[in-house]
C-alpha positions in Angstrom: 9.7 -9.4 6.0 11.5 -6.1 6.6 10.5 -3.2 8.9 8.5 -1.3 6.3 6.5 -4.5 5.4 5.8 -5.2 9.0 4.7 -1.6 9.8 2.6 -1.5 6.7 0.8 -4.7 7.6 0.1 -3.3 11.0 -1.3 0.0 9.5 -3.5 -2.1 7.2 -4.9 -4.1 10.1 -5.6 -1.0 12.2 -7.2 0.6 9.2 -9.4 -2.4 8.5 -10.5 -2.4 12.2 -11.3 1.4 12.0 -13.2 0.9 8.8 -15.3 -2.0 10.2 -16.0 -0.1 13.4 -17.1 2.9 11.4 -19.4 0.7 9.4 -21.0 -0.8 12.5 -21.5 2.6 14.1 -22.5 4.4 11.0 -19.5 6.8 11.3 -18.6 7.5 7.7 -15.6 9.6 8.7 -14.1 6.8 10.7 -14.7 4.4 7.8 -12.8 6.8 5.5 -10.0 7.2 8.0 -9.8 3.4 8.1 -9.6 3.1 4.4 -6.9 5.8 4.2 -4.9 4.0 6.8 -5.2 0.8 4.9 -4.0 2.5 1.7 -1.1 4.0 3.7 -0.2 0.5 4.9 -0.3 -0.9 1.4 2.1 1.8 0.2 4.4 1.1 3.1 4.3 -2.6 2.4 5.1 -1.9 -1.2 8.1 0.2 -0.3 9.3 -2.7 1.9 8.8 -5.1 -1.0 10.8 -2.9 -3.3 13.6 -2.7 -0.7 13.7 -6.5 -0.6 13.6 -6.8 -4.4 16.6 -4.4 -4.8 18.5 -6.2 -2.1 17.9 -9.6 -3.7 18.6 -8.3 -7.2 22.1 -7.1 -6.1 23.0 -10.6 -5.0 21.9 -12.3 -8.2 23.5 -12.7 -11.6 21.8 -11.4 -14.7 20.4 -14.8 -15.7 19.1 -15.5 -12.2 17.5 -12.0 -12.1 15.8 -12.6 -15.5 14.5 -16.0 -14.3 13.1 -14.5 -11.1 11.4 -11.8 -13.2 9.8 -14.4 -15.5 8.6 -16.3 -12.5 7.0 -13.2 -11.0 5.3 -12.5 -14.3 3.8 -16.1 -14.4 2.5 -15.8 -10.8 1.1 -12.4 -11.6 -0.7 -13.7 -14.6 -2.2 -16.5 -12.5 -3.4 -14.0 -9.9 -4.9 -11.7 -12.5 -6.7 -14.7 -14.1 -8.1 -15.7 -10.7 -9.3 -12.2 -10.1 -10.9 -12.1 -13.5 -12.7 -15.5 -12.9 -14.0 -14.5 -9.5 -14.7 -10.9 -10.3 -12.5 -9.9 -7.4 -10.4 -6.8 -8.1 -7.8 -7.4 -5.4 -6.1 -10.5 -7.0 -6.4 -8.9 -10.4 -4.7 -5.7 -9.3 -2.1 -7.7 -7.3 -1.4 -9.9 -10.3 -1.0 -6.9 -12.6 1.4 -5.3 -10.1 3.4 -8.5 -9.8 3.6 -8.8 -13.6 5.0 -5.2 -13.7 7.6 -6.0 -11.1 8.5 -9.2 -12.9 9.0 -7.2 -16.1 11.3 -4.8 -14.3 13.3 -7.6 -12.8 13.7 -9.2 -16.2 14.9 -5.9 -17.6 17.4 -5.5 -14.7 18.6 -9.0 -15.4 19.1 -8.3 -19.1 21.1 -5.2 -18.1 23.2 -7.1 -15.6 23.8 -9.8 -18.2 25.0 -7.2 -20.7 27.4 -5.7 -18.1 28.6 -9.2 -17.2 29.3 -10.0 -20.8 31.2 -6.8 -21.4 33.3 -7.2 -18.3 33.8 -11.0 -18.8 32.3 -11.6 -15.4 29.4 -13.9 -16.4 28.7 -16.1 -13.4 25.9 -18.1 -15.1 28.3 -20.1 -17.2 
């Protein structure tokens, strides 16, 4: 977990607490502020996740990157399926997001493989 992920998680926790407190006291503004803070935390966690993905991608070969992307897509499909079965939007949305990230990784892997093949620097062989 990097700094953005940790800060984002903290923002989300604080936001959830504000939202719950607002719900208990009937303070709709506090509830809205809590929801906004949770959204801000989710965005910051997402940025941290992308930072990790880019960092990891730079250290992998094209074939390894493609495999990681395919794995993410499978996990994302499972999450989306769970969300569909339970009617819960959170796993469904998270699954769709993970599938998109997996497709991007797979595309990056294909690009890296093409460069590796052109330069003769294919480390997967």
